[in-house]
DOMINU-225420 format. One record per residue (C-alpha): residue number from 1; residue in one letter; x, y, z. Coordinates in Angstrom, 2 decimals, padded with zeros to 5 digits, always signed. Layout:
! residues N
> num:residu:east:north:up
> NUM:a:X:Y:Z
...
! end
This chain:
! residues 416
> num:residu:east:north:up
> 1:m:+024.95:-012.93:+026.57
> 2:h:+025.93:-010.37:+023.91
> 3:l:+024.31:-007.56:+025.91
> 4:r:+026.02:-008.71:+029.03
> 5:k:+029.36:-008.67:+027.27
> 6:v:+028.74:-005.14:+026.12
> 7:i:+027.95:-004.00:+029.66
> 8:a:+031.05:-005.82:+030.98
> 9:a:+033.11:-004.11:+028.24
> 10:v:+031.98:-000.79:+029.60
> 11:l:+032.03:-001.43:+033.33
> 12:i:+035.27:-003.39:+033.63
> 13:p:+037.57:-000.74:+032.10
> 14:f:+035.58:+001.91:+034.10
> 15:a:+036.16:+000.07:+037.39
> 16:a:+039.85:-000.33:+036.46
> 17:a:+040.07:+003.43:+035.77
> 18:v:+038.50:+004.16:+039.10
> 19:l:+041.10:+001.90:+040.86
> 20:v:+043.91:+003.67:+039.03
> 21:g:+042.42:+007.07:+040.02
> 22:l:+042.29:+006.03:+043.71
> 23:v:+045.93:+004.94:+043.56
> 24:v:+047.22:+007.98:+041.79
> 25:l:+045.22:+010.53:+043.78
> 26:w:+045.37:+008.82:+047.20
> 27:p:+046.62:+011.34:+049.72
> 28:g:+049.09:+010.65:+052.51
> 29:g:+046.64:+012.39:+054.92
> 30:a:+045.24:+015.89:+055.36
> 31:p:+048.07:+018.46:+055.14
> 32:a:+048.81:+020.08:+058.52
> 33:h:+048.21:+023.75:+059.08
> 34:e:+048.92:+026.10:+061.90
> 35:r:+045.91:+026.41:+064.18
> 36:t:+044.13:+029.75:+064.01
> 37:g:+042.66:+029.40:+067.49
> 38:v:+039.24:+030.65:+066.32
> 39:g:+035.95:+029.07:+065.26
> 40:f:+036.13:+025.35:+064.42
> 41:d:+039.89:+025.41:+064.62
> 42:r:+040.17:+025.83:+068.37
> 43:q:+041.56:+023.18:+070.61
> 44:t:+038.79:+021.56:+072.60
> 45:q:+038.37:+019.30:+075.63
> 46:d:+035.53:+017.44:+077.36
> 47:a:+034.23:+018.92:+080.55
> 48:t:+031.40:+018.74:+083.06
> 49:v:+029.29:+021.42:+084.76
> 50:t:+029.77:+020.68:+088.46
> 51:k:+027.97:+023.55:+090.10
> 52:v:+025.49:+026.36:+089.09
> 53:v:+024.41:+029.26:+091.37
> 54:e:+022.26:+032.22:+090.61
> 55:v:+023.86:+035.72:+090.91
> 56:s:+022.93:+039.24:+090.06
> 57:c:+024.04:+040.16:+086.49
> 58:k:+025.03:+043.64:+087.90
> 59:e:+027.09:+042.04:+090.56
> 60:a:+028.67:+039.64:+088.18
> 61:g:+029.46:+042.42:+085.68
> 62:a:+028.01:+040.34:+082.95
> 63:s:+026.19:+043.24:+081.16
> 64:g:+025.63:+046.88:+081.35
> 65:v:+024.52:+050.09:+079.61
> 66:p:+026.37:+050.79:+076.33
> 67:p:+029.30:+053.21:+076.53
> 68:t:+027.28:+055.80:+074.58
> 69:g:+024.56:+055.75:+077.28
> 70:d:+021.84:+055.42:+074.68
> 71:t:+019.23:+053.00:+075.95
> 72:s:+016.68:+053.91:+073.29
> 73:t:+018.03:+051.26:+070.80
> 74:a:+017.17:+047.60:+070.97
> 75:e:+020.77:+046.78:+071.96
> 76:g:+020.81:+049.44:+074.73
> 77:s:+017.43:+048.30:+076.07
> 78:s:+018.51:+044.62:+076.14
> 79:a:+021.70:+045.56:+078.05
> 80:v:+019.65:+047.31:+080.70
> 81:q:+017.31:+044.36:+081.00
> 82:q:+020.21:+041.97:+081.37
> 83:e:+021.85:+044.16:+083.94
> 84:q:+018.60:+044.08:+086.09
> 85:g:+018.18:+040.29:+085.59
> 86:t:+019.59:+037.17:+087.30
> 87:c:+022.56:+035.38:+085.79
> 88:k:+024.13:+032.07:+086.56
> 89:r:+027.64:+031.36:+087.59
> 90:a:+028.58:+027.87:+086.38
> 91:t:+031.65:+025.92:+087.66
> 92:i:+033.09:+023.65:+084.95
> 93:r:+035.60:+020.84:+085.45
> 94:v:+037.97:+019.86:+082.61
> 95:d:+037.71:+016.06:+082.07
> 96:s:+040.40:+015.47:+079.36
> 97:g:+043.72:+016.80:+078.21
> 98:d:+046.77:+017.98:+080.23
> 99:d:+044.63:+020.11:+082.50
> 100:k:+042.31:+017.30:+083.51
> 101:g:+040.68:+018.16:+086.84
> 102:r:+041.15:+021.90:+086.48
> 103:t:+038.08:+024.04:+087.19
> 104:f:+036.93:+027.49:+085.97
> 105:t:+033.76:+029.61:+086.17
> 106:e:+031.63:+031.06:+083.50
> 107:i:+028.77:+033.60:+083.69
> 108:v:+025.59:+032.61:+081.84
> 109:q:+023.29:+035.53:+080.89
> 110:p:+019.55:+035.13:+081.10
> 111:d:+018.98:+035.72:+077.42
> 112:q:+021.51:+033.18:+076.22
> 113:s:+020.08:+030.39:+074.11
> 114:r:+022.22:+027.76:+075.79
> 115:q:+021.62:+027.52:+079.58
> 116:l:+023.90:+025.32:+081.64
> 117:h:+022.80:+022.97:+084.45
> 118:e:+024.59:+020.90:+087.05
> 119:g:+025.88:+017.56:+085.85
> 120:q:+025.71:+018.62:+082.11
> 121:k:+028.46:+017.35:+079.77
> 122:v:+029.98:+020.18:+077.67
> 123:v:+032.82:+020.88:+075.26
> 124:v:+035.23:+023.63:+076.20
> 125:a:+037.61:+025.62:+073.99
> 126:y:+041.23:+026.06:+075.01
> 127:e:+043.36:+029.04:+074.12
> 128:p:+046.88:+028.65:+075.55
> 129:s:+047.96:+032.23:+074.75
> 130:a:+045.12:+033.83:+076.89
> 131:p:+045.49:+034.83:+080.56
> 132:k:+045.24:+031.67:+082.83
> 133:d:+041.70:+032.48:+084.10
> 134:l:+040.44:+033.01:+080.54
> 135:q:+042.05:+030.09:+078.78
> 136:y:+038.92:+027.93:+078.90
> 137:s:+035.38:+028.75:+077.85
> 138:v:+032.26:+026.62:+077.04
> 139:t:+031.76:+026.28:+073.32
> 140:d:+029.11:+023.63:+072.95
> 141:v:+027.12:+020.80:+074.61
> 142:n:+028.58:+017.27:+074.39
> 143:r:+026.03:+015.33:+072.32
> 144:r:+027.99:+012.16:+071.71
> 145:l:+025.79:+009.93:+073.88
> 146:p:+022.39:+010.82:+072.27
> 147:m:+023.93:+010.87:+068.83
> 148:a:+025.51:+007.34:+069.40
> 149:l:+022.20:+005.99:+070.78
> 150:l:+020.25:+007.34:+067.76
> 151:a:+022.82:+005.76:+065.35
> 152:g:+022.40:+002.46:+067.26
> 153:i:+018.63:+002.56:+066.94
> 154:f:+018.97:+003.27:+063.17
> 155:a:+021.34:+000.37:+062.71
> 156:v:+019.11:-002.06:+064.60
> 157:a:+016.08:-000.95:+062.63
> 158:v:+017.85:-001.38:+059.27
> 159:v:+019.11:-004.89:+060.15
> 160:v:+015.79:-006.02:+061.69
> 161:v:+013.78:-004.95:+058.63
> 162:g:+016.42:-005.46:+055.83
> 163:r:+018.11:-008.54:+057.42
> 164:l:+021.18:-009.46:+055.38
> 165:r:+020.46:-006.76:+052.77
> 166:g:+020.24:-004.23:+055.64
> 167:l:+023.48:-005.40:+057.08
> 168:m:+025.19:-005.00:+053.72
> 169:a:+023.77:-001.51:+053.39
> 170:l:+025.25:-000.59:+056.74
> 171:i:+028.66:-001.97:+055.70
> 172:s:+028.48:-000.02:+052.44
> 173:l:+027.54:+003.14:+054.40
> 174:a:+030.64:+002.68:+056.56
> 175:i:+032.77:+002.24:+053.48
> 176:s:+031.30:+005.34:+051.91
> 177:f:+032.24:+007.38:+054.99
> 178:m:+035.76:+005.91:+054.90
> 179:v:+036.12:+006.91:+051.19
> 180:l:+034.87:+010.41:+052.06
> 181:n:+037.11:+010.87:+055.09
> 182:f:+040.35:+009.15:+053.94
> 183:f:+040.27:+009.96:+050.29
> 184:i:+037.99:+012.72:+049.08
> 185:l:+038.52:+015.31:+051.77
> 186:p:+042.35:+014.87:+052.26
> 187:a:+042.86:+014.80:+048.46
> 188:i:+041.09:+018.05:+047.95
> 189:l:+043.01:+019.61:+050.88
> 190:q:+046.23:+018.44:+049.23
> 191:g:+045.43:+020.51:+046.21
> 192:s:+044.07:+017.88:+043.75
> 193:n:+041.30:+019.00:+041.40
> 194:p:+038.04:+018.70:+043.43
> 195:l:+036.04:+017.64:+040.39
> 196:v:+038.37:+014.81:+039.50
> 197:v:+038.55:+013.67:+043.12
> 198:a:+034.80:+013.79:+043.47
> 199:v:+034.23:+011.79:+040.26
> 200:v:+036.74:+009.07:+041.31
> 201:g:+035.50:+008.99:+044.90
> 202:a:+031.79:+008.97:+043.94
> 203:s:+032.41:+006.22:+041.36
> 204:a:+034.15:+004.10:+043.93
> 205:i:+031.34:+004.56:+046.44
> 206:m:+028.81:+003.76:+043.76
> 207:l:+030.51:+000.56:+042.69
> 208:i:+031.11:-000.68:+046.19
> 209:a:+027.66:+000.19:+047.51
> 210:l:+025.57:-001.19:+044.65
> 211:y:+027.49:-004.43:+044.20
> 212:l:+027.80:-005.08:+047.94
> 213:c:+024.09:-004.39:+048.65
> 214:h:+022.62:-006.00:+045.51
> 215:g:+025.10:-008.59:+044.41
> 216:l:+027.21:-009.07:+041.29
> 217:s:+024.53:-009.49:+038.64
> 218:a:+023.29:-008.07:+035.31
> 219:r:+020.57:-006.26:+037.29
> 220:t:+023.07:-004.48:+039.44
> 221:s:+025.31:-003.70:+036.45
> 222:v:+022.42:-002.05:+034.66
> 223:a:+021.73:+000.14:+037.66
> 224:v:+025.46:+000.98:+037.86
> 225:l:+025.46:+001.93:+034.15
> 226:g:+022.40:+004.10:+034.43
> 227:t:+023.83:+005.90:+037.57
> 228:l:+027.09:+006.49:+035.63
> 229:i:+025.45:+008.01:+032.61
> 230:s:+023.33:+010.32:+034.92
> 231:l:+026.39:+011.34:+036.90
> 232:l:+028.09:+012.19:+033.67
> 233:l:+025.17:+014.41:+032.60
> 234:i:+025.14:+016.12:+036.06
> 235:g:+028.80:+016.82:+035.81
> 236:i:+028.55:+018.33:+032.28
> 237:l:+025.49:+020.52:+033.13
> 238:g:+026.94:+021.53:+036.50
> 239:s:+030.24:+022.63:+035.00
> 240:v:+028.51:+024.63:+032.22
> 241:f:+026.02:+026.50:+034.50
> 242:i:+028.42:+027.10:+037.30
> 243:d:+030.73:+028.83:+034.84
> 244:w:+027.92:+030.61:+032.98
> 245:a:+026.34:+031.88:+036.18
> 246:a:+029.82:+032.96:+037.49
> 247:l:+029.36:+031.06:+040.79
> 248:t:+032.60:+031.23:+042.78
> 249:g:+031.62:+028.67:+045.48
> 250:n:+032.94:+031.12:+048.08
> 251:t:+029.69:+032.52:+049.64
> 252:d:+029.82:+032.09:+053.43
> 253:d:+032.09:+032.03:+056.39
> 254:n:+032.93:+028.31:+056.04
> 255:t:+033.95:+028.54:+052.42
> 256:g:+035.78:+031.82:+053.17
> 257:l:+037.75:+030.20:+055.91
> 258:i:+038.60:+027.20:+053.72
> 259:h:+039.87:+029.55:+050.94
> 260:g:+041.93:+031.48:+053.55
> 261:l:+043.52:+028.36:+054.87
> 262:y:+044.02:+026.67:+051.59
> 263:p:+044.00:+029.29:+048.85
> 264:t:+044.99:+026.76:+046.16
> 265:i:+041.66:+024.95:+046.38
> 266:d:+039.39:+025.58:+043.40
> 267:m:+036.16:+026.70:+045.15
> 268:s:+033.98:+026.49:+042.05
> 269:g:+035.28:+023.00:+041.48
> 270:l:+034.50:+022.23:+045.08
> 271:l:+030.89:+023.40:+044.46
> 272:l:+030.58:+021.08:+041.47
> 273:a:+032.09:+018.20:+043.46
> 274:g:+029.42:+018.77:+046.15
> 275:i:+026.68:+018.60:+043.52
> 276:i:+027.94:+015.22:+042.20
> 277:i:+028.39:+013.62:+045.60
> 278:g:+025.07:+014.95:+046.78
> 279:s:+023.21:+013.61:+043.78
> 280:l:+024.79:+010.18:+044.02
> 281:g:+022.66:+008.92:+046.90
> 282:v:+019.32:+009.76:+045.32
> 283:l:+020.51:+008.44:+041.94
> 284:d:+021.32:+005.08:+043.36
> 285:d:+017.75:+004.86:+044.74
> 286:v:+016.18:+005.72:+041.44
> 287:t:+018.28:+003.47:+039.25
> 288:v:+018.05:+000.41:+041.44
> 289:t:+014.28:+000.86:+041.88
> 290:q:+013.73:+001.29:+038.13
> 291:t:+015.90:-001.76:+037.37
> 292:s:+014.18:-003.94:+039.94
> 293:a:+010.75:-002.85:+038.60
> 294:v:+011.59:-003.92:+035.12
> 295:w:+013.00:-007.24:+036.20
> 296:e:+009.84:-007.92:+038.22
> 297:l:+007.64:-007.05:+035.32
> 298:h:+009.55:-009.54:+033.22
> 299:e:+009.21:-012.22:+035.88
> 300:a:+005.42:-011.61:+035.96
> 301:n:+005.04:-011.71:+032.17
> 302:p:+008.08:-013.31:+030.40
> 303:s:+006.49:-012.87:+027.01
> 304:m:+006.50:-009.03:+027.24
> 305:g:+008.99:-007.48:+024.82
> 306:w:+011.38:-004.66:+025.55
> 307:r:+008.94:-002.02:+024.32
> 308:g:+006.19:-003.21:+026.57
> 309:l:+008.65:-003.51:+029.47
> 310:y:+009.89:+000.05:+028.85
> 311:r:+006.44:+001.48:+028.65
> 312:a:+005.43:-000.24:+031.93
> 313:g:+008.60:+000.74:+033.63
> 314:i:+008.44:+004.33:+032.60
> 315:r:+004.92:+004.62:+034.05
> 316:i:+006.37:+003.53:+037.44
> 317:g:+009.31:+005.97:+036.85
> 318:r:+006.97:+008.89:+036.35
> 319:d:+005.63:+008.55:+039.92
> 320:h:+009.15:+008.10:+041.22
> 321:i:+010.29:+011.33:+039.44
> 322:a:+007.48:+013.36:+040.98
> 323:s:+008.30:+012.26:+044.50
> 324:v:+012.11:+012.36:+044.22
> 325:v:+012.28:+015.87:+042.64
> 326:n:+009.93:+017.21:+045.28
> 327:t:+012.16:+015.62:+047.94
> 328:l:+015.29:+017.28:+046.55
> 329:v:+013.80:+020.76:+046.31
> 330:l:+012.37:+020.59:+049.83
> 331:a:+015.62:+019.24:+051.18
> 332:y:+017.66:+022.11:+049.79
> 333:a:+014.88:+024.65:+050.86
> 334:g:+015.01:+023.33:+054.36
> 335:a:+018.74:+023.71:+054.47
> 336:a:+018.53:+027.24:+053.21
> 337:l:+015.49:+028.20:+055.41
> 338:p:+017.27:+030.67:+057.62
> 339:l:+018.68:+032.47:+054.59
> 340:l:+015.17:+032.60:+052.99
> 341:l:+013.80:+034.04:+056.16
> 342:l:+016.39:+036.85:+056.07
> 343:f:+015.30:+037.65:+052.52
> 344:s:+011.67:+037.59:+053.60
> 345:i:+012.42:+040.03:+056.50
> 346:a:+014.18:+042.32:+053.99
> 347:q:+011.12:+042.06:+051.72
> 348:s:+013.29:+041.35:+048.74
> 349:s:+011.67:+040.47:+045.45
> 350:v:+011.83:+036.90:+043.96
> 351:g:+014.19:+038.11:+041.28
> 352:t:+016.55:+039.69:+043.71
> 353:v:+016.60:+036.66:+046.00
> 354:a:+017.27:+034.27:+043.10
> 355:n:+020.05:+036.43:+041.68
> 356:s:+022.09:+036.46:+044.93
> 357:e:+024.94:+033.96:+044.75
> 358:l:+023.94:+032.19:+047.92
> 359:v:+020.44:+031.29:+046.60
> 360:a:+021.71:+030.90:+043.04
> 361:e:+024.11:+028.16:+044.19
> 362:e:+021.18:+026.26:+045.66
> 363:i:+019.04:+026.71:+042.63
> 364:v:+021.78:+025.44:+040.31
> 365:r:+022.47:+022.53:+042.68
> 366:t:+018.80:+021.58:+042.89
> 367:l:+018.04:+021.95:+039.16
> 368:v:+021.18:+020.22:+037.92
> 369:g:+020.69:+017.33:+040.31
> 370:s:+016.92:+017.06:+039.43
> 371:i:+017.72:+016.97:+035.68
> 372:g:+020.13:+014.09:+036.27
> 373:l:+017.48:+012.30:+038.30
> 374:v:+014.83:+012.76:+035.66
> 375:a:+017.21:+011.57:+032.88
> 376:s:+018.16:+008.50:+034.95
> 377:v:+014.65:+007.11:+034.75
> 378:p:+014.25:+006.65:+030.98
> 379:v:+017.96:+005.71:+030.61
> 380:t:+017.97:+003.05:+033.26
> 381:t:+014.51:+001.77:+032.19
> 382:a:+015.60:+001.41:+028.56
> 383:l:+018.78:-000.36:+029.49
> 384:a:+016.99:-002.74:+031.88
> 385:a:+014.32:-003.47:+029.33
> 386:l:+016.80:-004.33:+026.61
> 387:v:+018.89:-006.62:+028.85
> 388:v:+016.04:-008.51:+030.54
> 389:s:+014.04:-008.93:+027.32
> 390:a:+017.01:-010.55:+025.67
> 391:d:+016.70:-013.46:+028.19
> 392:r:+014.83:-016.49:+027.20
> 393:p:+013.72:-019.39:+029.42
> 394:a:+015.94:-022.51:+029.27
> 395:t:+013.15:-024.72:+027.96
> 396:e:+012.14:-022.38:+025.19
> 397:p:+014.72:-023.55:+022.57
> 398:a:+013.74:-027.20:+023.15
> 399:l:+010.13:-026.41:+022.78
> 400:e:+010.75:-024.47:+019.55
> 401:a:+012.87:-027.37:+018.15
> 402:s:+010.22:-029.96:+018.78
> 403:a:+007.61:-027.73:+017.23
> 404:l:+009.47:-027.19:+014.04
> 405:p:+008.89:-030.70:+012.52
> 406:a:+005.20:-030.52:+013.24
> 407:r:+005.10:-027.40:+011.16
> 408:g:+007.15:-029.02:+008.43
> 409:g:+006.95:-032.38:+006.58
> 410:r:+004.64:-034.35:+008.87
> 411:g:+001.95:-031.71:+008.67
> 412:r:+002.19:-031.59:+004.91
> 413:r:+001.89:-035.41:+004.64
> 414:r:-001.24:-035.39:+006.77
> 415:k:-002.66:-032.66:+004.65
> 416:r:-002.11:-034.78:+001.53
! end
């Protein structure tokens, strides 16, 4: 009970502080900005490809020899091949918005990665300031149906296998997305400190997800405390090494556009916020698994002390560390694979690649998150072993009380 009171004395004020942070930092919605009309910021509508016919690329004027007349380059040679090839003229019907029912045509070149076919659902971009026949253009394929079907299959699989626990996990996932979309992102866009917003938002997600999925218990509280300590370590290490390595967080077109639209956002703080939020999901897995392992070990052998529980739990944790760290590194490597391919094509040395800010960001992100994960195993295991070993079976005090007289006067009288 004493240990539970200590845990409550830490977690209750922490939860209250998170609640206060949500109230103070809660945004009124993402601040509006004037649309740029380019990239992600274009107005879009749903549309359908109604007709596709093959035409000569030369006749359609879709390509031609470069103005310089130089066909020896790769660009010039490709232009000549396109001119001699067969293109497609697609007729697209707008299905939403004020211009619903309007049609326009678009030429699809033979070397384009996205080829249109009749009946295909697409997304079109709308530019009102362009000439009327050029206001609409196909920007992407409409993938809502396959994505929704895949999400449905995932939800069914989770509920069938996890049952009530799986349903609670889906509810907590939905709440996590709500916190991300309605608190974290708008608050950052409003100019709040990205690090503070990420800490408050990630803490709220952690408390809701863990207690909703695993119940209000000492076991869950230990996992929450272990996750909290690890997140604190990740935040400190991330802040130190992002500043030391002079990482700006503004390394690609997306971050550059964000900085251009909202110059008051602290991009390095945004990078650190991403590290904290990205590490939270894996941390939850590690801390809950370690806590459950220690609890099950205690159930199997109630006489085992906290040192024995810790040694047994840490042996399980070592296997967990090896697999989780490998997962993190491969996940970040997979996300940066196109960039690594470019460096490979350029035949850059390992030192040159690692020193570039794009790769350095991923290295810091991976290593800081991995250190937090590694630290979470002994911390959570030690906390769980201390708490669970302090429990005693309800019958144990009675047994000890009945055994005391036998060891006292009566035994001595028999001895006499």
